[in-house]
mmCIF file of the N, C-alpha and C atoms, coordinates in Angstrom:
data_MODEL
# 
_entry.id   MODEL 
# 
loop_
_atom_site.group_PDB 
_atom_site.id 
_atom_site.type_symbol 
_atom_site.label_atom_id 
_atom_site.label_alt_id 
_atom_site.label_comp_id 
_atom_site.label_asym_id 
_atom_site.label_entity_id 
_atom_site.label_seq_id 
_atom_site.pdbx_PDB_ins_code 
_atom_site.Cartn_x 
_atom_site.Cartn_y 
_atom_site.Cartn_z 
_atom_site.occupancy 
_atom_site.B_iso_or_equiv 
_atom_site.pdbx_formal_charge 
_atom_site.auth_seq_id 
_atom_site.auth_comp_id 
_atom_site.auth_asym_id 
_atom_site.auth_atom_id 
_atom_site.pdbx_PDB_model_num 
ATOM 1   N N  . MET A 1 1  ? 0.837  -1.176 0.000   1.00 0.00 ? 1  MET A N  1 
ATOM 2   C CA . MET A 1 1  ? 0.000  0.000  0.000   1.00 0.00 ? 1  MET A CA 1 
ATOM 3   C C  . MET A 1 1  ? 0.886  1.245  0.000   1.00 0.00 ? 1  MET A C  1 
ATOM 4   N N  . SER A 1 2  ? 0.627  2.169  -0.905  1.00 0.00 ? 2  SER A N  1 
ATOM 5   C CA . SER A 1 2  ? 1.434  3.386  -0.964  1.00 0.00 ? 2  SER A CA 1 
ATOM 6   C C  . SER A 1 2  ? 0.808  4.480  -0.102  1.00 0.00 ? 2  SER A C  1 
ATOM 7   N N  . GLN A 1 3  ? 1.626  5.425  0.246   1.00 0.00 ? 3  GLN A N  1 
ATOM 8   C CA . GLN A 1 3  ? 1.202  6.513  1.104   1.00 0.00 ? 3  GLN A CA 1 
ATOM 9   C C  . GLN A 1 3  ? 0.703  7.679  0.255   1.00 0.00 ? 3  GLN A C  1 
ATOM 10  N N  . THR A 1 4  ? -0.391 8.301  0.680   1.00 0.00 ? 4  THR A N  1 
ATOM 11  C CA . THR A 1 4  ? -0.899 9.457  -0.057  1.00 0.00 ? 4  THR A CA 1 
ATOM 12  C C  . THR A 1 4  ? 0.026  10.657 0.161   1.00 0.00 ? 4  THR A C  1 
ATOM 13  N N  . ARG A 1 5  ? -0.078 11.630 -0.716  1.00 0.00 ? 5  ARG A N  1 
ATOM 14  C CA . ARG A 1 5  ? 0.731  12.853 -0.565  1.00 0.00 ? 5  ARG A CA 1 
ATOM 15  C C  . ARG A 1 5  ? 0.407  13.562 0.739   1.00 0.00 ? 5  ARG A C  1 
ATOM 16  N N  . MET A 1 6  ? -0.857 13.554 1.106   1.00 0.00 ? 6  MET A N  1 
ATOM 17  C CA . MET A 1 6  ? -1.282 14.200 2.358   1.00 0.00 ? 6  MET A CA 1 
ATOM 18  C C  . MET A 1 6  ? -0.612 13.522 3.557   1.00 0.00 ? 6  MET A C  1 
ATOM 19  N N  . MET A 1 7  ? -0.636 12.193 3.580   1.00 0.00 ? 7  MET A N  1 
ATOM 20  C CA . MET A 1 7  ? -0.018 11.471 4.697   1.00 0.00 ? 7  MET A CA 1 
ATOM 21  C C  . MET A 1 7  ? 1.499  11.626 4.687   1.00 0.00 ? 7  MET A C  1 
ATOM 22  N N  . SER A 1 8  ? 2.108  11.703 3.510   1.00 0.00 ? 8  SER A N  1 
ATOM 23  C CA . SER A 1 8  ? 3.548  11.954 3.433   1.00 0.00 ? 8  SER A CA 1 
ATOM 24  C C  . SER A 1 8  ? 3.871  13.314 4.034   1.00 0.00 ? 8  SER A C  1 
ATOM 25  N N  . GLY A 1 9  ? 3.047  14.309 3.742   1.00 0.00 ? 9  GLY A N  1 
ATOM 26  C CA . GLY A 1 9  ? 3.242  15.643 4.304   1.00 0.00 ? 9  GLY A CA 1 
ATOM 27  C C  . GLY A 1 9  ? 3.079  15.656 5.809   1.00 0.00 ? 9  GLY A C  1 
ATOM 28  N N  . ILE A 1 10 ? 2.065  14.948 6.300   1.00 0.00 ? 10 ILE A N  1 
ATOM 29  C CA . ILE A 1 10 ? 1.839  14.868 7.742   1.00 0.00 ? 10 ILE A CA 1 
ATOM 30  C C  . ILE A 1 10 ? 3.007  14.164 8.420   1.00 0.00 ? 10 ILE A C  1 
ATOM 31  N N  . GLU A 1 11 ? 3.490  13.085 7.805   1.00 0.00 ? 11 GLU A N  1 
ATOM 32  C CA . GLU A 1 11 ? 4.635  12.359 8.367   1.00 0.00 ? 11 GLU A CA 1 
ATOM 33  C C  . GLU A 1 11 ? 5.866  13.251 8.414   1.00 0.00 ? 11 GLU A C  1 
ATOM 34  N N  . ALA A 1 12 ? 6.148  13.963 7.335   1.00 0.00 ? 12 ALA A N  1 
ATOM 35  C CA . ALA A 1 12 ? 7.316  14.840 7.283   1.00 0.00 ? 12 ALA A CA 1 
ATOM 36  C C  . ALA A 1 12 ? 7.216  15.954 8.323   1.00 0.00 ? 12 ALA A C  1 
ATOM 37  N N  . ALA A 1 13 ? 6.044  16.563 8.437   1.00 0.00 ? 13 ALA A N  1 
ATOM 38  C CA . ALA A 1 13 ? 5.856  17.649 9.411   1.00 0.00 ? 13 ALA A CA 1 
ATOM 39  C C  . ALA A 1 13 ? 6.014  17.131 10.838  1.00 0.00 ? 13 ALA A C  1 
ATOM 40  N N  . THR A 1 14 ? 5.454  15.963 11.114  1.00 0.00 ? 14 THR A N  1 
ATOM 41  C CA . THR A 1 14 ? 5.572  15.360 12.440  1.00 0.00 ? 14 THR A CA 1 
ATOM 42  C C  . THR A 1 14 ? 7.029  15.071 12.761  1.00 0.00 ? 14 THR A C  1 
ATOM 43  N N  . ASN A 1 15 ? 7.758  14.547 11.798  1.00 0.00 ? 15 ASN A N  1 
ATOM 44  C CA . ASN A 1 15 ? 9.175  14.253 11.980  1.00 0.00 ? 15 ASN A CA 1 
ATOM 45  C C  . ASN A 1 15 ? 9.958  15.519 12.312  1.00 0.00 ? 15 ASN A C  1 
ATOM 46  N N  . VAL A 1 16 ? 9.686  16.597 11.601  1.00 0.00 ? 16 VAL A N  1 
ATOM 47  C CA . VAL A 1 16 ? 10.390 17.858 11.826  1.00 0.00 ? 16 VAL A CA 1 
ATOM 48  C C  . VAL A 1 16 ? 10.063 18.418 13.212  1.00 0.00 ? 16 VAL A C  1 
ATOM 49  N N  . ILE A 1 17 ? 8.804  18.397 13.595  1.00 0.00 ? 17 ILE A N  1 
ATOM 50  C CA . ILE A 1 17 ? 8.387  18.931 14.898  1.00 0.00 ? 17 ILE A CA 1 
ATOM 51  C C  . ILE A 1 17 ? 9.014  18.143 16.037  1.00 0.00 ? 17 ILE A C  1 
ATOM 52  N N  . ILE A 1 18 ? 8.954  16.812 15.944  1.00 0.00 ? 18 ILE A N  1 
ATOM 53  C CA . ILE A 1 18 ? 9.543  15.975 16.989  1.00 0.00 ? 18 ILE A CA 1 
ATOM 54  C C  . ILE A 1 18 ? 11.050 16.172 17.046  1.00 0.00 ? 18 ILE A C  1 
ATOM 55  N N  . GLY A 1 19 ? 11.698 16.265 15.885  1.00 0.00 ? 19 GLY A N  1 
ATOM 56  C CA . GLY A 1 19 ? 13.142 16.499 15.850  1.00 0.00 ? 19 GLY A CA 1 
ATOM 57  C C  . GLY A 1 19 ? 13.517 17.822 16.495  1.00 0.00 ? 19 GLY A C  1 
ATOM 58  N N  . TYR A 1 20 ? 12.732 18.850 16.239  1.00 0.00 ? 20 TYR A N  1 
ATOM 59  C CA . TYR A 1 20 ? 12.997 20.173 16.815  1.00 0.00 ? 20 TYR A CA 1 
ATOM 60  C C  . TYR A 1 20 ? 12.865 20.137 18.339  1.00 0.00 ? 20 TYR A C  1 
ATOM 61  N N  . VAL A 1 21 ? 11.781 19.552 18.815  1.00 0.00 ? 21 VAL A N  1 
ATOM 62  C CA . VAL A 1 21 ? 11.551 19.466 20.266  1.00 0.00 ? 21 VAL A CA 1 
ATOM 63  C C  . VAL A 1 21 ? 12.675 18.671 20.932  1.00 0.00 ? 21 VAL A C  1 
ATOM 64  N N  . LEU A 1 22 ? 13.061 17.551 20.322  1.00 0.00 ? 22 LEU A N  1 
ATOM 65  C CA . LEU A 1 22 ? 14.159 16.756 20.876  1.00 0.00 ? 22 LEU A CA 1 
ATOM 66  C C  . LEU A 1 22 ? 15.470 17.530 20.895  1.00 0.00 ? 22 LEU A C  1 
ATOM 67  N N  . ALA A 1 23 ? 15.748 18.275 19.830  1.00 0.00 ? 23 ALA A N  1 
ATOM 68  C CA . ALA A 1 23 ? 16.986 19.065 19.780  1.00 0.00 ? 23 ALA A CA 1 
ATOM 69  C C  . ALA A 1 23 ? 17.026 20.068 20.924  1.00 0.00 ? 23 ALA A C  1 
ATOM 70  N N  . VAL A 1 24 ? 15.927 20.761 21.151  1.00 0.00 ? 24 VAL A N  1 
ATOM 71  C CA . VAL A 1 24 ? 15.879 21.771 22.219  1.00 0.00 ? 24 VAL A CA 1 
ATOM 72  C C  . VAL A 1 24 ? 16.021 21.100 23.588  1.00 0.00 ? 24 VAL A C  1 
ATOM 73  N N  . LEU A 1 25 ? 15.274 20.018 23.803  1.00 0.00 ? 25 LEU A N  1 
ATOM 74  C CA . LEU A 1 25 ? 15.348 19.332 25.097  1.00 0.00 ? 25 LEU A CA 1 
ATOM 75  C C  . LEU A 1 25 ? 16.745 18.776 25.367  1.00 0.00 ? 25 LEU A C  1 
ATOM 76  N N  . MET A 1 26 ? 17.357 18.185 24.357  1.00 0.00 ? 26 MET A N  1 
ATOM 77  C CA . MET A 1 26 ? 18.692 17.626 24.544  1.00 0.00 ? 26 MET A CA 1 
ATOM 78  C C  . MET A 1 26 ? 19.711 18.722 24.855  1.00 0.00 ? 26 MET A C  1 
ATOM 79  N N  . GLN A 1 27 ? 19.563 19.877 24.219  1.00 0.00 ? 27 GLN A N  1 
ATOM 80  C CA . GLN A 1 27 ? 20.476 20.988 24.520  1.00 0.00 ? 27 GLN A CA 1 
ATOM 81  C C  . GLN A 1 27 ? 20.312 21.444 25.959  1.00 0.00 ? 27 GLN A C  1 
ATOM 82  N N  . LEU A 1 28 ? 19.068 21.538 26.407  1.00 0.00 ? 28 LEU A N  1 
ATOM 83  C CA . LEU A 1 28 ? 18.815 21.990 27.773  1.00 0.00 ? 28 LEU A CA 1 
ATOM 84  C C  . LEU A 1 28 ? 19.343 20.994 28.802  1.00 0.00 ? 28 LEU A C  1 
ATOM 85  N N  . LEU A 1 29 ? 19.410 19.724 28.428  1.00 0.00 ? 29 LEU A N  1 
ATOM 86  C CA . LEU A 1 29 ? 19.927 18.705 29.338  1.00 0.00 ? 29 LEU A CA 1 
ATOM 87  C C  . LEU A 1 29 ? 21.439 18.525 29.232  1.00 0.00 ? 29 LEU A C  1 
ATOM 88  N N  . ILE A 1 30 ? 21.966 18.506 28.019  1.00 0.00 ? 30 ILE A N  1 
ATOM 89  C CA . ILE A 1 30 ? 23.374 18.157 27.813  1.00 0.00 ? 30 ILE A CA 1 
ATOM 90  C C  . ILE A 1 30 ? 24.306 19.360 27.944  1.00 0.00 ? 30 ILE A C  1 
ATOM 91  N N  . PHE A 1 31 ? 23.928 20.489 27.401  1.00 0.00 ? 31 PHE A N  1 
ATOM 92  C CA . PHE A 1 31 ? 24.837 21.642 27.419  1.00 0.00 ? 31 PHE A CA 1 
ATOM 93  C C  . PHE A 1 31 ? 25.274 22.023 28.835  1.00 0.00 ? 31 PHE A C  1 
ATOM 94  N N  . PRO A 1 32 ? 24.353 22.116 29.805  1.00 0.00 ? 32 PRO A N  1 
ATOM 95  C CA . PRO A 1 32 ? 24.809 22.449 31.170  1.00 0.00 ? 32 PRO A CA 1 
ATOM 96  C C  . PRO A 1 32 ? 25.753 21.393 31.751  1.00 0.00 ? 32 PRO A C  1 
ATOM 97  N N  . ALA A 1 33 ? 25.597 20.147 31.345  1.00 0.00 ? 33 ALA A N  1 
ATOM 98  C CA . ALA A 1 33 ? 26.456 19.076 31.858  1.00 0.00 ? 33 ALA A CA 1 
ATOM 99  C C  . ALA A 1 33 ? 27.900 19.238 31.404  1.00 0.00 ? 33 ALA A C  1 
ATOM 100 N N  . VAL A 1 34 ? 28.125 19.977 30.321  1.00 0.00 ? 34 VAL A N  1 
ATOM 101 C CA . VAL A 1 34 ? 29.487 20.208 29.839  1.00 0.00 ? 34 VAL A CA 1 
ATOM 102 C C  . VAL A 1 34 ? 29.915 21.665 30.025  1.00 0.00 ? 34 VAL A C  1 
ATOM 103 N N  . GLY A 1 35 ? 29.169 22.372 30.874  1.00 0.00 ? 35 GLY A N  1 
ATOM 104 C CA . GLY A 1 35 ? 29.570 23.726 31.233  1.00 0.00 ? 35 GLY A CA 1 
ATOM 105 C C  . GLY A 1 35 ? 29.058 24.824 30.326  1.00 0.00 ? 35 GLY A C  1 
ATOM 106 N N  . LEU A 1 36 ? 28.097 24.527 29.467  1.00 0.00 ? 36 LEU A N  1 
ATOM 107 C CA . LEU A 1 36 ? 27.524 25.547 28.590  1.00 0.00 ? 36 LEU A CA 1 
ATOM 108 C C  . LEU A 1 36 ? 26.108 25.892 29.073  1.00 0.00 ? 36 LEU A C  1 
ATOM 109 N N  . ASP A 1 37 ? 25.942 27.093 29.545  1.00 0.00 ? 37 ASP A N  1 
ATOM 110 C CA . ASP A 1 37 ? 24.625 27.531 30.005  1.00 0.00 ? 37 ASP A CA 1 
ATOM 111 C C  . ASP A 1 37 ? 23.954 28.355 28.928  1.00 0.00 ? 37 ASP A C  1 
ATOM 112 N N  . LEU A 1 38 ? 22.698 28.075 28.669  1.00 0.00 ? 38 LEU A N  1 
ATOM 113 C CA . LEU A 1 38 ? 21.960 28.830 27.674  1.00 0.00 ? 38 LEU A CA 1 
ATOM 114 C C  . LEU A 1 38 ? 20.515 28.958 28.102  1.00 0.00 ? 38 LEU A C  1 
ATOM 115 N N  . SER A 1 39 ? 19.882 29.983 27.569  1.00 0.00 ? 39 SER A N  1 
ATOM 116 C CA . SER A 1 39 ? 18.474 30.223 27.879  1.00 0.00 ? 39 SER A CA 1 
ATOM 117 C C  . SER A 1 39 ? 17.596 29.360 26.966  1.00 0.00 ? 39 SER A C  1 
ATOM 118 N N  . LEU A 1 40 ? 16.325 29.281 27.307  1.00 0.00 ? 40 LEU A N  1 
ATOM 119 C CA . LEU A 1 40 ? 15.378 28.555 26.462  1.00 0.00 ? 40 LEU A CA 1 
ATOM 120 C C  . LEU A 1 40 ? 15.352 29.172 25.067  1.00 0.00 ? 40 LEU A C  1 
ATOM 121 N N  . ARG A 1 41 ? 15.391 30.491 25.001  1.00 0.00 ? 41 ARG A N  1 
ATOM 122 C CA . ARG A 1 41 ? 15.382 31.173 23.698  1.00 0.00 ? 41 ARG A CA 1 
ATOM 123 C C  . ARG A 1 41 ? 16.600 30.775 22.855  1.00 0.00 ? 41 ARG A C  1 
ATOM 124 N N  . GLN A 1 42 ? 17.769 30.753 23.487  1.00 0.00 ? 42 GLN A N  1 
ATOM 125 C CA . GLN A 1 42 ? 18.976 30.352 22.765  1.00 0.00 ? 42 GLN A CA 1 
ATOM 126 C C  . GLN A 1 42 ? 18.878 28.900 22.296  1.00 0.00 ? 42 GLN A C  1 
ATOM 127 N N  . ALA A 1 43 ? 18.362 28.026 23.150  1.00 0.00 ? 43 ALA A N  1 
ATOM 128 C CA . ALA A 1 43 ? 18.195 26.620 22.770  1.00 0.00 ? 43 ALA A CA 1 
ATOM 129 C C  . ALA A 1 43 ? 17.235 26.491 21.598  1.00 0.00 ? 43 ALA A C  1 
ATOM 130 N N  . MET A 1 44 ? 16.193 27.291 21.594  1.00 0.00 ? 44 MET A N  1 
ATOM 131 C CA . MET A 1 44 ? 15.224 27.256 20.500  1.00 0.00 ? 44 MET A CA 1 
ATOM 132 C C  . MET A 1 44 ? 15.852 27.753 19.206  1.00 0.00 ? 44 MET A C  1 
ATOM 133 N N  . GLN A 1 45 ? 16.677 28.787 19.289  1.00 0.00 ? 45 GLN A N  1 
ATOM 134 C CA . GLN A 1 45 ? 17.347 29.308 18.098  1.00 0.00 ? 45 GLN A CA 1 
ATOM 135 C C  . GLN A 1 45 ? 18.329 28.279 17.534  1.00 0.00 ? 45 GLN A C  1 
ATOM 136 N N  . ILE A 1 46 ? 19.082 27.641 18.411  1.00 0.00 ? 46 ILE A N  1 
ATOM 137 C CA . ILE A 1 46 ? 20.010 26.604 17.958  1.00 0.00 ? 46 ILE A CA 1 
ATOM 138 C C  . ILE A 1 46 ? 19.217 25.438 17.372  1.00 0.00 ? 46 ILE A C  1 
ATOM 139 N N  . GLY A 1 47 ? 18.091 25.114 17.985  1.00 0.00 ? 47 GLY A N  1 
ATOM 140 C CA . GLY A 1 47 ? 17.231 24.048 17.478  1.00 0.00 ? 47 GLY A CA 1 
ATOM 141 C C  . GLY A 1 47 ? 16.762 24.316 16.056  1.00 0.00 ? 47 GLY A C  1 
ATOM 142 N N  . VAL A 1 48 ? 16.476 25.567 15.743  1.00 0.00 ? 48 VAL A N  1 
ATOM 143 C CA . VAL A 1 48 ? 16.083 25.932 14.376  1.00 0.00 ? 48 VAL A CA 1 
ATOM 144 C C  . VAL A 1 48 ? 17.228 25.650 13.410  1.00 0.00 ? 48 VAL A C  1 
ATOM 145 N N  . ALA A 1 49 ? 18.449 25.996 13.802  1.00 0.00 ? 49 ALA A N  1 
ATOM 146 C CA . ALA A 1 49 ? 19.610 25.741 12.942  1.00 0.00 ? 49 ALA A CA 1 
ATOM 147 C C  . ALA A 1 49 ? 19.818 24.244 12.735  1.00 0.00 ? 49 ALA A C  1 
ATOM 148 N N  . PHE A 1 50 ? 19.728 23.469 13.820  1.00 0.00 ? 50 PHE A N  1 
ATOM 149 C CA . PHE A 1 50 ? 19.871 22.010 13.705  1.00 0.00 ? 50 PHE A CA 1 
ATOM 150 C C  . PHE A 1 50 ? 18.783 21.425 12.811  1.00 0.00 ? 50 PHE A C  1 
ATOM 151 N N  . THR A 1 51 ? 17.570 21.908 12.970  1.00 0.00 ? 51 THR A N  1 
ATOM 152 C CA . THR A 1 51 ? 16.451 21.405 12.181  1.00 0.00 ? 51 THR A CA 1 
ATOM 153 C C  . THR A 1 51 ? 16.639 21.732 10.706  1.00 0.00 ? 51 THR A C  1 
ATOM 154 N N  . ALA A 1 52 ? 17.090 22.939 10.401  1.00 0.00 ? 52 ALA A N  1 
ATOM 155 C CA . ALA A 1 52 ? 17.339 23.317 9.009   1.00 0.00 ? 52 ALA A CA 1 
ATOM 156 C C  . ALA A 1 52 ? 18.420 22.425 8.391   1.00 0.00 ? 52 ALA A C  1 
ATOM 157 N N  . CYS A 1 53 ? 19.491 22.188 9.137   1.00 0.00 ? 53 CYS A N  1 
ATOM 158 C CA . CYS A 1 53 ? 20.551 21.292 8.637   1.00 0.00 ? 53 CYS A CA 1 
ATOM 159 C C  . CYS A 1 53 ? 20.008 19.892 8.408   1.00 0.00 ? 53 CYS A C  1 
ATOM 160 N N  . SER A 1 54 ? 19.184 19.419 9.293   1.00 0.00 ? 54 SER A N  1 
ATOM 161 C CA . SER A 1 54 ? 18.609 18.083 9.161   1.00 0.00 ? 54 SER A CA 1 
ATOM 162 C C  . SER A 1 54 ? 17.713 17.981 7.935   1.00 0.00 ? 54 SER A C  1 
ATOM 163 N N  . LEU A 1 55 ? 16.909 19.011 7.700   1.00 0.00 ? 55 LEU A N  1 
ATOM 164 C CA . LEU A 1 55 ? 16.030 19.012 6.530   1.00 0.00 ? 55 LEU A CA 1 
ATOM 165 C C  . LEU A 1 55 ? 16.835 19.006 5.231   1.00 0.00 ? 55 LEU A C  1 
ATOM 166 N N  . ILE A 1 56 ? 17.874 19.821 5.176   1.00 0.00 ? 56 ILE A N  1 
ATOM 167 C CA . ILE A 1 56 ? 18.713 19.885 3.974   1.00 0.00 ? 56 ILE A CA 1 
ATOM 168 C C  . ILE A 1 56 ? 19.413 18.545 3.751   1.00 0.00 ? 56 ILE A C  1 
ATOM 169 N N  . ARG A 1 57 ? 19.974 17.977 4.814   1.00 0.00 ? 57 ARG A N  1 
ATOM 170 C CA . ARG A 1 57 ? 20.643 16.683 4.712   1.00 0.00 ? 57 ARG A CA 1 
ATOM 171 C C  . ARG A 1 57 ? 19.682 15.597 4.248   1.00 0.00 ? 57 ARG A C  1 
ATOM 172 N N  . SER A 1 58 ? 18.518 15.557 4.839   1.00 0.00 ? 58 SER A N  1 
ATOM 173 C CA . SER A 1 58 ? 17.526 14.537 4.491   1.00 0.00 ? 58 SER A CA 1 
ATOM 174 C C  . SER A 1 58 ? 17.099 14.665 3.034   1.00 0.00 ? 58 SER A C  1 
ATOM 175 N N  . TYR A 1 59 ? 16.853 15.878 2.587   1.00 0.00 ? 59 TYR A N  1 
ATOM 176 C CA . TYR A 1 59 ? 16.446 16.112 1.199   1.00 0.00 ? 59 TYR A CA 1 
ATOM 177 C C  . TYR A 1 59 ? 17.556 15.689 0.237   1.00 0.00 ? 59 TYR A C  1 
ATOM 178 N N  . ALA A 1 60 ? 18.789 16.102 0.534   1.00 0.00 ? 60 ALA A N  1 
ATOM 179 C CA . ALA A 1 60 ? 19.913 15.786 -0.357  1.00 0.00 ? 60 ALA A CA 1 
ATOM 180 C C  . ALA A 1 60 ? 20.132 14.274 -0.446  1.00 0.00 ? 60 ALA A C  1 
ATOM 181 N N  . LEU A 1 61 ? 20.076 13.586 0.682   1.00 0.00 ? 61 LEU A N  1 
ATOM 182 C CA . LEU A 1 61 ? 20.251 12.137 0.664   1.00 0.00 ? 61 LEU A CA 1 
ATOM 183 C C  . LEU A 1 61 ? 19.120 11.443 -0.093  1.00 0.00 ? 61 LEU A C  1 
ATOM 184 N N  . ARG A 1 62 ? 17.914 11.919 0.079   1.00 0.00 ? 62 ARG A N  1 
ATOM 185 C CA . ARG A 1 62 ? 16.788 11.324 -0.648  1.00 0.00 ? 62 ARG A CA 1 
ATOM 186 C C  . ARG A 1 62 ? 16.978 11.484 -2.147  1.00 0.00 ? 62 ARG A C  1 
ATOM 187 N N  . ARG A 1 63 ? 17.428 12.659 -2.578  1.00 0.00 ? 63 ARG A N  1 
ATOM 188 C CA . ARG A 1 63 ? 17.659 12.889 -4.004  1.00 0.00 ? 63 ARG A CA 1 
ATOM 189 C C  . ARG A 1 63 ? 18.791 11.998 -4.532  1.00 0.00 ? 63 ARG A C  1 
ATOM 190 N N  . VAL A 1 64 ? 19.875 11.855 -3.763  1.00 0.00 ? 64 VAL A N  1 
ATOM 191 C CA . VAL A 1 64 ? 20.987 10.998 -4.174  1.00 0.00 ? 64 VAL A CA 1 
ATOM 192 C C  . VAL A 1 64 ? 20.509 9.556  -4.319  1.00 0.00 ? 64 VAL A C  1 
ATOM 193 N N  . PHE A 1 65 ? 19.792 9.051  -3.343  1.00 0.00 ? 65 PHE A N  1 
ATOM 194 C CA . PHE A 1 65 ? 19.337 7.668  -3.402  1.00 0.00 ? 65 PHE A CA 1 
ATOM 195 C C  . PHE A 1 65 ? 18.310 7.458  -4.517  1.00 0.00 ? 65 PHE A C  1 
ATOM 196 N N  . ASN A 1 66 ? 17.466 8.449  -4.765  1.00 0.00 ? 66 ASN A N  1 
ATOM 197 C CA . ASN A 1 66 ? 16.528 8.332  -5.886  1.00 0.00 ? 66 ASN A CA 1 
ATOM 198 C C  . ASN A 1 66 ? 17.275 8.270  -7.221  1.00 0.00 ? 66 ASN A C  1 
ATOM 199 N N  . ARG A 1 67 ? 18.340 9.040  -7.324  1.00 0.00 ? 67 ARG A N  1 
ATOM 200 C CA . ARG A 1 67 ? 19.140 9.030  -8.552  1.00 0.00 ? 67 ARG A CA 1 
ATOM 201 C C  . ARG A 1 67 ? 19.861 7.687  -8.719  1.00 0.00 ? 67 ARG A C  1 
ATOM 202 N N  . LEU A 1 68 ? 20.386 7.160  -7.622  1.00 0.00 ? 68 LEU A N  1 
ATOM 203 C CA . LEU A 1 68 ? 21.082 5.866  -7.676  1.00 0.00 ? 68 LEU A CA 1 
ATOM 204 C C  . LEU A 1 68 ? 20.131 4.727  -8.049  1.00 0.00 ? 68 LEU A C  1 
ATOM 205 N N  . ARG A 1 69 ? 18.897 4.837  -7.601  1.00 0.00 ? 69 ARG A N  1 
ATOM 206 C CA . ARG A 1 69 ? 17.904 3.803  -7.877  1.00 0.00 ? 69 ARG A CA 1 
ATOM 207 C C  . ARG A 1 69 ? 17.512 3.799  -9.338  1.00 0.00 ? 69 ARG A C  1 
ATOM 208 N N  . GLY A 1 70 ? 17.685 4.938  -9.982  1.00 0.00 ? 70 GLY A N  1 
ATOM 209 C CA . GLY A 1 70 ? 17.514 5.023  -11.416 1.00 0.00 ? 70 GLY A CA 1 
ATOM 210 C C  . GLY A 1 70 ? 16.212 5.449  -11.885 1.00 0.00 ? 70 GLY A C  1 
# 
């Protein structure tokens, strides 16, 4: 069974949202443990950068693998 475009969009959006929340939470937990203190706002800003990098990486890899598949 193939996935509809709508469900693919919902899956992608859910993945991005969960990834963003995890990035922020992990920063708030890990950064202080290594001596880096940051505010929630700073963690959210860094989370946006991590999320953007993840989206670009995911898109590029998908395109490469689609090209390899032929």
